[in-house]
KOLRODO-907599 format. One record per residue (C-alpha): x, y, z; residue in three letters; residue number from 1. Coordinates in Angstrom, 3 decimals. Each point is the difference from the previous one (the first is absolute). Layout:
         xx         yy         zz   code   pos
          X          Y          Z    ALA   NUM
...
***
This chain:
         xx         yy         zz   code   pos
    -31.320     11.394     -8.907    MET     1
      0.020     -3.449     -1.589    LYS     2
      1.457      1.486     -3.179    LYS     3
      2.803      1.621      1.993    LEU     4
      0.835     -3.243      1.775    LEU     5
      0.041     -1.826     -3.320    LEU     6
      2.339      2.587     -1.504    LEU     7
      2.404     -0.196      2.929    LEU     8
     -0.014     -3.783     -0.225    THR     9
      0.933      0.200     -3.681    ILE    10
      2.761      2.511      0.688    LEU    11
      1.614     -2.150      2.672    THR    12
     -0.126     -3.108     -2.180    ALA    13
      2.995      1.009     -2.089    SER    14
      1.848     -1.922     -2.745    PHE    15
     -2.780     -1.595     -1.932    GLY    16
     -2.699      0.434      2.647    LEU    17
      0.941     -3.409      1.358    LYS    18
      1.816      0.763      3.261    ALA    19
     -0.101      2.564      2.744    GLN    20
      3.760      0.326      0.395    ASP    21
      2.245      1.565     -2.653    PRO    22
      2.508     -2.474     -1.356    HIS    23
      2.273     -0.479     -2.973    PHE    24
      0.272     -2.083     -3.153    THR    25
      3.736     -0.167      0.764    GLN    26
     -0.729     -1.348      3.473    PHE    27
      3.522     -1.454      0.064    PHE    28
      1.463      3.529     -0.301    ALA    29
     -1.899      1.357      3.016    SER    30
      1.106     -2.441      2.716    PRO    31
     -1.184      1.913      3.072    LEU    32
     -3.586      0.293     -1.292    THR    33
     -0.103     -3.726     -0.824    LEU    34
      1.427     -1.500      3.185    ASN    35
      1.683      1.630      3.029    PRO    36
      2.262     -3.058      0.191    ALA    37
      1.910      1.285     -3.054    PHE    38
      1.421      2.792      2.157    THR    39
      3.788     -0.069     -0.151    GLY    40
      0.124     -3.255     -1.961    TYR    41
      2.220      0.699     -2.991    PHE    42
      3.671     -0.267     -0.953    SER    43
      1.444      3.353      1.026    GLY    44
     -0.041      2.630      2.724    ASP    45
     -2.730      2.475     -1.000    LEU    46
     -2.935     -0.373     -2.377    ARG    47
     -1.875      3.012     -1.375    LEU    48
     -3.180     -0.693     -1.976    ALA    49
     -2.586      2.126     -1.781    GLY    50
     -3.166     -0.848     -1.919    ASN    51
     -2.397      2.081     -2.082    TYR    52
     -3.285     -1.164     -1.514    ARG    53
     -2.632      1.770     -2.128    SER    54
     -3.162     -1.916     -0.905    GLN    55
     -3.303      0.496     -1.869    TRP    56
      1.094      3.150     -1.832    ARG    57
     -1.963     -1.293     -3.018    SER    58
     -3.293      0.022      1.956    ILE    59
      0.209      2.950      2.394    ALA    60
      2.476      1.915      2.128    SER    61
      2.801     -2.463      0.767    PRO    62
      0.542     -1.702      3.323    TYR    63
      3.514      0.953      1.149    ILE    64
      2.006     -2.003      2.517    THR    65
      3.609      0.472      1.046    GLY    66
      2.313     -1.451      2.622    THR    67
      3.496      0.599      1.278    VAL    68
      1.791     -2.237      2.482    SER    69
      3.360     -0.640      1.617    ALA    70
      1.109     -3.079      1.916    ASP    71
      3.295     -1.350      1.278    PHE    72
      1.553     -2.659      2.209    GLY    73
      1.100      0.644      3.568    ILE    74
      2.328     -1.667      2.527    LEU    75
      1.737     -2.040     -2.698    LYS    76
      3.049     -0.510      2.199    ASN    77
     -2.072     -0.870      3.070    VAL    78
     -2.592     -2.556     -1.084    ILE    79
      0.805     -3.403     -1.468    SER    80
      1.679     -0.110     -3.419    TYR    81
     -2.953     -2.003     -1.328    THR    82
     -2.594      2.559      1.175    ASP    83
     -1.200      3.330     -1.386    THR    84
     -1.754      2.781      1.907    TRP    85
     -1.431      2.912     -1.953    GLY    86
     -1.893      3.219      0.619    VAL    87
     -1.712      2.269     -2.506    GLY    88
     -2.319      2.908     -0.638    ILE    89
     -2.669      0.313     -2.675    LEU    90
     -2.050      2.907     -1.311    GLY    91
     -3.007     -0.431     -2.323    LEU    92
     -2.283      2.508     -1.710    TYR    93
     -3.221     -0.832     -1.850    ASP    94
     -2.297      2.384     -1.896    LYS    95
     -3.315     -1.091     -1.511    THR    96
     -2.888      1.766     -1.702    GLY    97
      2.051      3.023     -1.158    ALA    98
      0.992      0.607      3.605    GLY    99
     -3.427     -0.572      1.528    ALA   100
      1.623     -2.544      2.310    LEU   101
      3.625      0.318      1.099    ASN   102
      1.740     -2.557      2.199    SER   103
      3.446      0.071      1.589    SER   104
      1.791     -2.706      1.930    PHE   105
      3.235      0.036      2.015    VAL   106
      1.193     -3.299      1.393    GLY   107
      2.943     -1.342      1.974    ILE   108
      0.863     -3.676     -0.278    SER   109
      2.483     -2.510      1.323    THR   110
      0.740     -3.619     -0.863    ALA   111
      2.276     -2.689      1.381    TYR   112
      1.110     -2.899     -2.215    HIS   113
      1.321     -3.051      1.806    LYS   114
      2.399     -2.356     -1.758    GLY   115
     -1.342     -3.548     -0.034    LEU   116
      3.318     -1.666     -0.860    ASP   117
      3.664      0.556      0.812    VAL   118
      0.664      1.841     -3.272    GLU   119
     -3.061      2.222      0.162    GLY   120
     -1.187     -1.241     -3.398    ASN   121
     -3.519     -0.475      1.352    HIS   122
     -1.636      2.714      2.089    THR   123
     -3.348      0.709      1.614    LEU   124
     -0.914      3.614      0.715    GLY   125
     -2.677      1.753      2.036    LEU   126
     -0.870      3.625     -0.781    GLY   127
     -2.108      2.593      1.820    LEU   128
     -1.211      3.380     -1.245    GLN   129
     -1.742      2.910      1.721    ALA   130
     -1.477      2.778     -2.121    ALA   131
     -1.692      3.352      0.393    PHE   132
     -2.766      0.428     -2.596    VAL   133
     -1.739      3.222     -0.974    GLN   134
     -2.834      0.389     -2.523    LYS   135
     -1.767      3.125     -1.193    ARG   136
     -3.105      0.611     -2.113    VAL   137
     -0.277      3.233     -2.000    ASP   138
     -3.752      0.709     -0.357    PRO   139
      0.655      2.662     -2.666    THR   140
      1.142     -2.757     -2.370    LYS   141
     -3.073     -2.163      0.500    LEU   142
     -3.064      0.201     -2.254    GLN   143
     -3.528     -0.972      1.079    PHE   144
     -3.248     -0.601     -1.827    GLU   145
     -1.594      3.116      1.500    SER   146
      2.689      2.175     -1.683    GLN   147
     -1.052     -0.978     -3.528    PHE   148
     -2.677      1.856     -1.975    ASN   149
     -1.045      0.223     -3.637    ASP   150
      3.289      1.721     -0.833    ASN   151
      2.147     -2.629      1.715    GLY   152
      2.091      0.291      3.134    TYR   153
     -0.309      3.262      1.959    ASP   154
      2.380      0.244      3.001    PRO   155
     -1.981      2.962      1.332    ALA   156
     -2.933     -2.285      0.784    LEU   157
     -0.047     -1.408      3.564    PRO   158
      0.869     -3.670      0.292    SER   159
     -2.249     -0.602      2.992    GLY   160
      2.704     -2.241      1.467    GLU   161
      2.200      0.450      3.050    THR   162
      3.214     -1.846      0.743    ILE   163
      0.302     -0.209      3.763    ALA   164
      3.762     -0.509      0.124    THR   165
      1.814      0.882     -3.238    PRO   166
      3.400     -0.867      1.520    LYS   167
      0.739     -3.157      1.981    ILE   168
      3.127     -1.650      1.393    SER   169
      0.824     -3.193      1.844    TYR   170
      2.785     -2.458      0.850    MET   171
      0.267     -3.231     -1.950    ASP   172
      2.026     -3.167      0.604    TYR   173
      1.263     -2.721     -2.342    ASN   174
      1.976     -3.230      0.329    VAL   175
      1.674     -2.473     -2.358    GLY   176
      2.047     -3.196     -0.296    LEU   177
      2.577     -0.797     -2.697    LEU   178
      1.957     -3.158     -0.783    TYR   179
      2.923      0.136     -2.420    SER   180
      2.254     -2.860     -1.021    GLY   181
      2.941     -0.693     -2.251    LEU   182
     -0.363     -2.980     -2.337    ILE   183
      3.252     -1.445     -1.230    GLY   184
      2.587      2.694     -0.616    GLU   185
     -1.878      2.587     -2.023    SER   186
     -3.796     -0.381      0.286    SER   187
     -2.337      1.253      2.675    ASN   188
     -3.620     -0.222      1.078    LEU   189
     -2.010      2.102      2.435    TYR   190
     -3.481     -0.160      1.499    LEU   191
     -1.692      2.612      2.141    GLY   192
     -3.284      0.943      1.600    VAL   193
     -1.040      3.416      1.302    SER   194
     -2.982      1.194      2.036    TYR   195
     -0.905      3.700     -0.122    TYR   196
     -2.398      1.994      2.237    HIS   197
     -0.142     -2.759      2.610    PHE   198
     -1.482      2.429      2.551    THR   199
     -2.656      1.055     -2.579    GLN   200
     -0.025      3.721      0.891    PRO   201
     -3.127      2.094     -0.432    THR   202
     -0.054      1.827     -3.329    GLU   203
     -2.952      2.262     -0.803    THR   204
     -0.706      3.566     -1.126    PHE   205
     -3.531     -0.180      1.380    MET   206
     -1.326      0.016      3.568    THR   207
     -0.178     -3.797      0.187    SER   208
      2.743     -1.672      2.025    GLU   209
     -0.632     -3.580     -1.149    ASN   210
      1.815      0.116     -3.335    ASN   211
      3.133     -2.078      0.596    ARG   212
      2.783     -0.270     -2.571    LEU   213
      0.021     -3.564     -1.331    SER   214
      3.163     -1.999      0.527    TYR   215
      2.062     -0.957     -3.059    ARG   216
      2.089     -3.118     -0.302    TYR   217
      2.428     -0.924     -2.752    THR   218
      1.718     -3.259     -0.887    ILE   219
      2.934      0.493     -2.343    HIS   220
      3.031     -1.841     -1.281    GLY   221
      2.537     -0.288     -2.758    GLY   222
      3.502     -0.955     -0.958    GLY   223
      2.828      0.388     -2.488    SER   224
      1.963     -2.538     -1.994    PHE   225
      3.131      0.229     -2.180    PRO   226
     -0.320     -0.452     -3.763    VAL   227
      2.813     -0.020     -2.550    ASN   228
      2.750      0.923      2.410    GLY   229
     -0.538      3.489      1.466    THR   230
     -3.593      0.539     -1.167    ASN   231
     -2.885     -0.709      2.381    ARG   232
     -3.731     -0.643      0.007    ILE   233
     -1.981      1.693      2.778    HIS   234
     -3.551     -1.059      0.863    VAL   235
     -2.431      1.260      2.633    SER   236
     -3.664     -0.103      0.953    ALA   237
     -2.313      1.206      2.700    HIS   238
     -3.552     -0.506      1.235    TYR   239
     -1.588      2.917      1.832    MET   240
     -3.378      0.222      1.715    ARG   241
     -1.695      2.895      1.775    GLN   242
     -3.621     -0.541      0.939    ASN   243
     -1.623     -1.155     -3.283    GLN   244
      2.750      1.438     -2.215    ALA   245
      2.358     -2.672     -1.331    VAL   246
      3.092      0.447     -2.153    GLU   247
      2.177     -2.735     -1.500    THR   248
      3.127      0.941     -1.962    THR   249
      2.732     -2.176     -1.495    PHE   250
      2.762      0.328     -2.560    GLY   251
      3.715      0.400     -0.486    GLY   252
      2.894      1.708     -1.730    ALA   253
      3.126     -1.133     -1.810    TYR   254
      3.180      1.776      1.042    GLY   255
      2.617      0.448     -2.714    PHE   256
      3.480      0.627      1.441    ASN   257
      1.374      2.452     -2.541    LEU   258
      3.593      0.066      1.224    ASN   259
      0.387     -3.582      1.341    ASP   260
      1.279      1.420      3.283    ASP   261
     -1.296     -1.833      3.074    LYS   262
      1.301      2.564      2.509    ASP   263
     -1.149      3.209     -1.752    ALA   264
     -2.531     -1.116     -2.614    PRO   265
     -1.967      2.117     -2.423    THR   266
     -3.316     -1.817     -0.367    ILE   267
     -2.886      0.635     -2.380    PHE   268
     -3.329     -1.485      1.128    TYR   269
     -2.853     -0.930     -2.318    LEU   270
     -3.153     -1.620      1.325    GLY   271
     -3.676      0.194      0.785    SER   272
     -2.431     -0.663      2.817    TRP   273
     -3.709     -0.778     -0.196    TYR   274
     -2.576      1.218      2.512    ARG   275
     -2.761     -2.567     -0.239    LEU   276
     -3.141      1.247     -1.809    LYS   277
      1.364      3.551      0.107    ASP   278
      3.184      0.910     -1.907    ALA   279
      3.082     -1.160     -1.877    VAL   280
      3.089      1.808      1.309    ASN   281
      3.034      0.103     -2.346    PRO   282
      3.194      0.988      1.817    TYR   283
      3.376      1.450     -0.976    LEU   284
      2.876      0.463      2.428    GLY   285
      3.646      1.008      0.080    LEU   286
      2.469     -0.650      2.795    GLU   287
      3.376      1.740     -0.049    VAL   288
      2.243     -0.726      2.979    ASN   289
     -2.063      1.134      3.015    SER   290
     -2.862      1.672     -1.881    LEU   291
     -3.056     -1.801     -1.345    LYS   292
     -2.815      1.686     -1.958    VAL   293
     -3.227     -1.709     -1.061    GLY   294
     -2.861      1.105     -2.256    LEU   295
     -3.326     -1.797     -0.430    SER   296
     -3.350      0.684     -1.603    TYR   297
     -3.418     -1.483      0.749    ASP   298
     -1.846     -1.175     -3.105    ILE   299
     -3.520     -0.188      1.331    ASN   300
     -1.894     -3.187     -0.968    VAL   301
     -2.771      0.172      2.608    SER   302
     -3.642      0.920     -0.521    THR   303
      1.139      3.661     -0.007    LEU   304
      1.850     -0.423     -3.308    LYS   305
     -2.804      1.520     -2.161    PRO   306
      0.386      3.232      1.981    ALA   307
      3.754     -0.173      0.539    SER   308
      0.816     -1.142     -3.556    ASN   309
      2.384     -2.518      1.618    TYR   310
      1.955      2.835      1.673    ARG   311
      0.705     -0.314      3.699    GLY   312
      2.945      1.425      1.913    GLY   313
      3.642      0.945     -0.388    THR   314
      2.394     -0.857      2.790    GLU   315
      3.636      0.899      0.659    LEU   316
      2.265     -1.447      2.695    SER   317
      3.522      0.932      1.087    VAL   318
      2.155     -1.905      2.490    ILE   319
      3.511      1.024      1.042    TYR   320
      2.098     -2.194      2.295    ILE   321
      3.089      1.444      1.655    MET   322
      2.756     -2.364      1.059    THR   323
      3.093      0.823      2.047    ARG   324
      2.471     -2.845     -0.194    GLY   325
     -0.876     -3.692     -0.075    ASP   326
     -3.099     -0.030      2.207    LYS   327
     -2.530     -1.924     -2.050    GLY   328
     -2.558     -2.440      1.330    ASN   329
      2.317     -2.951      0.673    LYS   330
     -0.145     -1.358     -3.534    GLY   331
     -3.789     -0.324     -0.073    VAL   332
     -1.619      1.171     -3.223    LEU   333
     -2.516      2.477      1.394    CYS   334
     -3.354      0.407     -1.803    PRO   335
     -0.016      2.550     -2.831    LYS   336
     -3.402     -0.784     -1.533    PHE   337
***
Protein backbone atom coordinates (compact mmCIF):
# COMPACT_ATOMS: atom_id res chain seq x y z
CA MET A 1 0.00 0.00 0.00
CA LYS A 2 2.83 2.42 0.78
CA LYS A 3 4.27 1.83 -2.69
CA LEU A 4 0.91 2.66 -4.27
CA LEU A 5 0.59 5.87 -2.28
CA LEU A 6 4.11 6.85 -3.27
CA LEU A 7 3.37 6.21 -6.94
CA LEU A 8 0.19 8.28 -6.85
CA THR A 9 2.05 11.10 -5.13
CA ILE A 10 4.66 11.08 -7.90
CA LEU A 11 2.00 11.05 -10.61
CA THR A 12 0.18 14.05 -9.18
CA ALA A 13 3.39 16.03 -8.80
CA SER A 14 3.60 16.93 -12.47
CA PHE A 15 6.05 19.22 -14.31
CA GLY A 16 9.34 18.40 -12.72
CA LEU A 17 7.93 16.67 -9.64
CA LYS A 18 7.98 20.02 -7.88
CA ALA A 19 4.31 21.03 -7.67
CA GLN A 20 0.96 19.38 -7.33
CA ASP A 21 -0.85 21.60 -9.82
CA PRO A 22 -0.16 21.52 -13.56
CA HIS A 23 1.16 24.83 -14.82
CA PHE A 24 3.01 26.28 -17.77
CA THR A 25 6.43 27.62 -18.69
CA GLN A 26 4.54 30.25 -20.72
CA PHE A 27 2.54 31.24 -17.65
CA PHE A 28 1.87 34.61 -19.30
CA ALA A 29 0.04 32.85 -22.17
CA SER A 30 -2.37 30.99 -19.87
CA PRO A 31 -3.92 33.89 -17.93
CA LEU A 32 -6.87 32.07 -16.36
CA THR A 33 -4.66 29.38 -14.78
CA LEU A 34 -2.30 32.02 -13.36
CA ASN A 35 -4.77 34.48 -11.84
CA PRO A 36 -8.58 34.71 -12.10
CA ALA A 37 -8.19 38.50 -12.05
CA PHE A 38 -6.93 38.37 -15.65
CA THR A 39 -10.44 37.45 -16.77
CA GLY A 40 -11.64 39.92 -19.39
CA TYR A 41 -8.63 42.21 -18.98
CA PHE A 42 -7.26 42.73 -22.48
CA SER A 43 -7.67 45.17 -25.37
CA GLY A 44 -10.51 43.70 -27.40
CA ASP A 45 -13.90 42.03 -27.14
CA LEU A 46 -13.20 38.28 -27.04
CA ARG A 47 -10.03 36.37 -26.19
CA LEU A 48 -9.56 32.71 -27.14
CA ALA A 49 -6.50 30.94 -25.74
CA GLY A 50 -5.05 27.45 -26.00
CA ASN A 51 -1.97 25.81 -24.50
CA TYR A 52 -0.32 22.43 -25.04
CA ARG A 53 2.61 21.00 -23.09
CA SER A 54 4.52 17.70 -23.34
CA GLN A 55 7.24 17.00 -20.76
CA TRP A 56 9.73 14.27 -19.80
CA ARG A 57 9.46 12.36 -23.08
CA SER A 58 13.22 11.69 -22.79
CA ILE A 59 12.77 9.80 -19.49
CA ALA A 60 9.42 8.01 -19.73
CA SER A 61 5.94 8.43 -21.16
CA PRO A 62 5.40 12.19 -21.45
CA TYR A 63 3.22 14.25 -19.15
CA ILE A 64 0.60 15.93 -21.36
CA THR A 65 -1.30 19.05 -20.36
CA GLY A 66 -3.65 21.15 -22.45
CA THR A 67 -6.00 24.07 -21.87
CA VAL A 68 -8.56 26.03 -23.82
CA SER A 69 -10.25 29.18 -22.58
CA ALA A 70 -12.50 32.03 -23.65
CA ASP A 71 -13.11 35.32 -21.85
CA PHE A 72 -14.74 38.62 -22.73
CA GLY A 73 -15.93 41.90 -21.27
CA ILE A 74 -19.55 42.58 -20.35
CA LEU A 75 -21.72 45.66 -19.73
CA LYS A 76 -19.22 47.97 -21.41
CA ASN A 77 -21.89 50.60 -22.01
CA VAL A 78 -23.29 50.31 -18.49
CA ILE A 79 -20.35 50.44 -16.09
CA SER A 80 -17.92 53.34 -15.80
CA TYR A 81 -15.66 54.06 -18.78
CA THR A 82 -12.62 53.51 -16.54
CA ASP A 83 -13.80 50.06 -15.37
CA THR A 84 -13.70 46.60 -16.94
CA TRP A 85 -15.88 43.61 -16.04
CA GLY A 86 -15.05 40.24 -17.56
CA VAL A 87 -16.30 36.67 -17.49
CA GLY A 88 -14.63 33.54 -18.82
CA ILE A 89 -14.57 29.77 -19.01
CA LEU A 90 -11.55 27.48 -18.83
CA GLY A 91 -11.03 23.80 -19.57
CA LEU A 92 -7.85 21.89 -18.61
CA TYR A 93 -6.74 18.31 -19.22
CA ASP A 94 -3.70 16.64 -17.66
CA LYS A 95 -2.38 13.12 -18.31
CA THR A 96 0.53 11.62 -16.37
CA GLY A 97 2.18 8.21 -16.20
CA ALA A 98 1.07 7.10 -19.70
CA GLY A 99 -2.52 7.74 -18.67
CA ALA A 100 -2.31 6.16 -15.23
CA LEU A 101 -3.66 9.42 -13.82
CA ASN A 102 -6.00 11.65 -15.82
CA SER A 103 -7.30 14.98 -14.55
CA SER A 104 -9.87 17.34 -16.04
CA PHE A 105 -10.90 20.78 -14.87
CA VAL A 106 -13.73 23.09 -15.97
CA GLY A 107 -13.84 26.53 -14.41
CA ILE A 108 -15.92 29.69 -14.66
CA SER A 109 -14.37 32.98 -13.62
CA THR A 110 -15.24 36.64 -13.36
CA ALA A 111 -13.19 39.74 -12.58
CA TYR A 112 -13.95 43.41 -12.06
CA HIS A 113 -11.24 46.03 -12.64
CA LYS A 114 -11.85 49.42 -11.05
CA GLY A 115 -10.22 52.51 -12.51
CA LEU A 116 -8.14 54.33 -9.90
CA ASP A 117 -7.88 57.61 -11.82
CA VAL A 118 -10.10 59.65 -14.13
CA GLU A 119 -8.46 58.27 -17.28
CA GLY A 120 -8.48 54.64 -16.19
CA ASN A 121 -4.71 54.38 -16.66
CA HIS A 122 -4.36 52.65 -13.30
CA THR A 123 -6.70 49.82 -12.35
CA LEU A 124 -7.15 47.33 -9.53
CA GLY A 125 -9.01 44.11 -10.26
CA LEU A 126 -10.51 41.32 -8.17
CA GLY A 127 -11.15 37.92 -9.77
CA LEU A 128 -13.05 34.84 -8.59
CA GLN A 129 -13.09 31.35 -10.09
CA ALA A 130 -15.17 28.25 -9.37
CA ALA A 131 -14.12 24.94 -10.89
CA PHE A 132 -15.33 21.37 -11.14
CA VAL A 133 -12.39 18.94 -10.91
CA GLN A 134 -12.40 15.26 -11.83
CA LYS A 135 -9.48 12.82 -11.50
CA ARG A 136 -9.25 9.17 -12.47
CA VAL A 137 -6.67 6.45 -11.83
CA ASP A 138 -6.36 3.57 -14.32
CA PRO A 139 -5.04 0.58 -12.31
CA THR A 140 -4.26 -1.35 -15.52
CA LYS A 141 -1.49 1.17 -16.27
CA LEU A 142 0.15 0.89 -12.86
CA GLN A 143 3.00 -1.52 -12.13
CA PHE A 144 3.80 -2.92 -8.67
CA GLU A 145 6.73 -4.79 -7.19
CA SER A 146 4.68 -7.97 -6.79
CA GLN A 147 4.15 -8.10 -10.59
CA PHE A 148 7.86 -8.49 -11.36
CA ASN A 149 9.62 -11.86 -11.54
CA ASP A 150 12.89 -13.16 -12.95
CA ASN A 151 11.64 -12.45 -16.47
CA GLY A 152 10.63 -8.87 -15.71
CA TYR A 153 7.17 -7.35 -15.53
CA ASP A 154 4.23 -9.76 -15.82
CA PRO A 155 0.80 -8.03 -15.89
CA ALA A 156 -0.90 -11.37 -15.24
CA LEU A 157 0.51 -11.43 -11.71
CA PRO A 158 -1.78 -9.95 -9.03
CA SER A 159 -0.71 -6.58 -7.68
CA GLY A 160 -2.11 -7.19 -4.21
CA GLU A 161 -3.29 -3.57 -4.14
CA THR A 162 -6.78 -2.11 -4.17
CA ILE A 163 -7.72 1.44 -5.04
CA ALA A 164 -10.83 2.27 -3.06
CA THR A 165 -12.05 5.09 -5.30
CA PRO A 166 -10.42 5.18 -8.74
CA LYS A 167 -12.50 8.22 -9.79
CA ILE A 168 -13.00 11.33 -7.67
CA SER A 169 -14.53 14.76 -8.22
CA TYR A 170 -14.93 17.94 -6.21
CA MET A 171 -15.54 21.69 -6.44
CA ASP A 172 -12.60 24.06 -6.13
CA TYR A 173 -12.42 27.83 -5.64
CA ASN A 174 -9.74 30.40 -6.47
CA VAL A 175 -9.28 34.15 -6.07
CA GLY A 176 -6.85 36.79 -7.31
CA LEU A 177 -5.92 40.49 -7.31
CA LEU A 178 -4.26 42.40 -10.17
CA TYR A 179 -2.92 45.95 -10.40
CA SER A 180 -2.03 47.42 -13.78
CA GLY A 181 -0.73 50.89 -14.49
CA LEU A 182 0.38 53.02 -17.39
CA ILE A 183 3.75 54.74 -17.00
CA GLY A 184 4.25 57.77 -19.18
CA GLU A 185 2.64 57.32 -22.58
CA SER A 186 3.83 53.90 -23.68
CA SER A 187 5.12 51.78 -20.76
CA ASN A 188 3.19 49.68 -18.31
CA LEU A 189 3.69 47.65 -15.15
CA TYR A 190 1.48 45.08 -13.46
CA LEU A 191 1.55 43.15 -10.19
CA GLY A 192 -0.76 40.37 -9.12
CA VAL A 193 -1.33 37.75 -6.47
CA SER A 194 -3.54 34.66 -6.70
CA TYR A 195 -4.68 32.10 -4.13
CA TYR A 196 -5.89 28.71 -5.37
CA HIS A 197 -7.76 25.95 -3.48
CA PHE A 198 -8.64 28.27 -0.60
CA THR A 199 -11.28 25.81 0.64
CA GLN A 200 -8.68 22.97 0.50
CA PRO A 201 -11.05 20.26 -0.79
CA THR A 202 -10.51 16.62 0.08
CA GLU A 203 -8.55 14.78 -2.61
CA THR A 204 -7.84 11.07 -2.15
CA PHE A 205 -8.24 7.78 -4.02
CA MET A 206 -8.04 5.82 -0.78
CA THR A 207 -10.51 5.41 2.09
CA SER A 208 -8.92 8.18 4.15
CA GLU A 209 -10.83 11.47 4.22
CA ASN A 210 -8.07 13.62 5.75
CA ASN A 211 -6.03 14.28 2.62
CA ARG A 212 -6.71 17.94 1.83
CA LEU A 213 -5.47 19.60 -1.35
CA SER A 214 -2.81 22.14 -0.37
CA TYR A 215 -3.48 25.75 -1.26
CA ARG A 216 -1.28 27.41 -3.89
CA TYR A 217 -0.39 31.07 -3.96
CA THR A 218 1.42 32.98 -6.68
CA ILE A 219 2.97 36.43 -6.76
CA HIS A 220 3.64 37.65 -10.28
CA GLY A 221 4.43 40.82 -12.15
CA GLY A 222 5.92 42.32 -15.26
CA GLY A 223 5.89 45.17 -17.70
CA SER A 224 6.75 46.38 -21.18
CA PHE A 225 8.82 49.31 -22.39
CA PRO A 226 9.40 50.87 -25.83
CA VAL A 227 12.81 50.53 -27.47
CA ASN A 228 13.92 52.03 -30.78
CA GLY A 229 10.54 53.41 -31.76
CA THR A 230 7.99 50.61 -32.27
CA ASN A 231 9.99 47.75 -30.74
CA ARG A 232 9.37 46.73 -27.13
CA ILE A 233 10.98 44.82 -24.28
CA HIS A 234 8.65 42.62 -22.22
CA VAL A 235 9.67 41.24 -18.83
CA SER A 236 7.81 39.06 -16.33
CA ALA A 237 8.38 36.90 -13.27
CA HIS A 238 6.45 34.85 -10.79
CA TYR A 239 6.92 33.10 -7.46
CA MET A 240 4.69 30.11 -6.78
CA ARG A 241 4.38 27.99 -3.65
CA GLN A 242 2.24 24.94 -2.92
CA ASN A 243 3.00 23.14 0.32
CA GLN A 244 6.79 22.55 0.16
CA ALA A 245 7.00 22.95 -3.62
CA VAL A 246 8.43 26.32 -4.67
CA GLU A 247 8.91 27.69 -8.17
CA THR A 248 10.58 30.97 -9.15
CA THR A 249 10.66 32.02 -12.81
CA PHE A 250 11.88 35.23 -14.44
CA GLY A 251 12.86 36.43 -17.88
CA GLY A 252 11.76 38.46 -20.87
CA ALA A 253 11.40 38.81 -24.61
CA TYR A 254 12.28 41.45 -27.18
CA GLY A 255 9.50 42.28 -29.62
CA PHE A 256 10.60 43.28 -33.12
CA ASN A 257 7.90 45.23 -34.98
CA LEU A 258 8.42 43.94 -38.50
CA ASN A 259 6.10 46.35 -40.30
CA ASP A 260 6.44 49.48 -38.08
CA ASP A 261 2.66 49.65 -37.82
CA LYS A 262 1.40 50.59 -34.35
CA ASP A 263 -2.26 49.81 -35.09
CA ALA A 264 -1.83 46.42 -36.83
CA PRO A 265 1.72 45.31 -36.02
CA THR A 266 3.48 42.13 -37.05
CA ILE A 267 5.76 41.33 -34.13
CA PHE A 268 8.47 38.69 -33.80
CA TYR A 269 9.38 37.81 -30.20
CA LEU A 270 12.72 36.39 -29.10
CA GLY A 271 13.47 35.75 -25.44
CA SER A 272 14.05 33.34 -22.61
CA TRP A 273 12.89 32.63 -19.08
CA TYR A 274 14.71 30.81 -16.30
CA ARG A 275 13.02 28.55 -13.75
CA LEU A 276 15.34 28.69 -10.77
CA LYS A 277 17.39 25.50 -10.25
CA ASP A 278 15.25 23.71 -12.83
CA ALA A 279 15.29 24.82 -16.48
CA VAL A 280 16.25 27.44 -19.05
CA ASN A 281 13.27 28.23 -21.30
CA PRO A 282 14.07 29.80 -24.70
CA TYR A 283 11.00 31.34 -26.34
CA LEU A 284 9.96 32.30 -29.87
CA GLY A 285 6.74 34.10 -30.70
CA LEU A 286 4.93 35.70 -33.61
CA GLU A 287 2.03 38.13 -33.43
CA VAL A 288 0.10 38.98 -36.59
CA ASN A 289 -2.83 41.35 -36.11
CA SER A 290 -5.08 39.55 -33.59
CA LEU A 291 -3.25 36.21 -33.50
CA LYS A 292 -0.26 35.43 -31.30
CA VAL A 293 1.61 32.10 -31.29
CA GLY A 294 4.39 31.18 -28.86
CA LEU A 295 6.78 28.22 -28.71
CA SER A 296 9.11 27.38 -25.82
CA TYR A 297 11.32 24.51 -24.77
CA ASP A 298 12.58 23.53 -21.32
CA ILE A 299 16.31 22.83 -21.21
CA ASN A 300 16.55 20.88 -18.00
CA VAL A 301 19.43 21.94 -15.71
CA SER A 302 18.20 20.37 -12.47
CA THR A 303 19.52 17.26 -10.74
CA LEU A 304 17.50 15.23 -13.28
CA LYS A 305 19.75 16.32 -16.16
CA PRO A 306 21.86 13.09 -16.20
CA ALA A 307 18.66 11.15 -16.93
CA SER A 308 16.95 13.76 -19.09
CA ASN A 309 20.10 14.70 -21.06
CA TYR A 310 19.03 18.34 -20.56
CA ARG A 311 15.70 17.67 -22.33
CA GLY A 312 12.54 18.83 -20.61
CA GLY A 313 9.29 19.89 -22.24
CA THR A 314 7.89 21.47 -25.38
CA GLU A 315 5.12 24.01 -25.04
CA LEU A 316 2.89 25.75 -27.58
CA SER A 317 0.50 28.65 -26.92
CA VAL A 318 -2.06 30.35 -29.16
CA ILE A 319 -4.04 33.49 -28.32
CA TYR A 320 -6.60 35.10 -30.62
CA ILE A 321 -8.26 38.40 -29.71
CA MET A 322 -11.36 39.51 -31.59
CA THR A 323 -12.17 43.20 -31.73
CA ARG A 324 -15.32 44.83 -33.09
CA GLY A 325 -14.79 48.54 -33.49
CA ASP A 326 -12.78 50.76 -31.15
CA LYS A 327 -13.48 49.07 -27.82
CA GLY A 328 -10.04 48.63 -26.31
CA ASN A 329 -9.15 49.00 -22.65
CA LYS A 330 -9.22 52.80 -22.42
CA GLY A 331 -5.66 53.29 -23.62
CA VAL A 332 -4.11 51.08 -20.94
CA LEU A 333 -1.40 48.75 -22.19
CA CYS A 334 -2.74 45.44 -20.91
CA PRO A 335 -0.24 42.74 -19.83
CA LYS A 336 0.97 40.45 -22.62
CA PHE A 337 3.79 38.66 -20.79
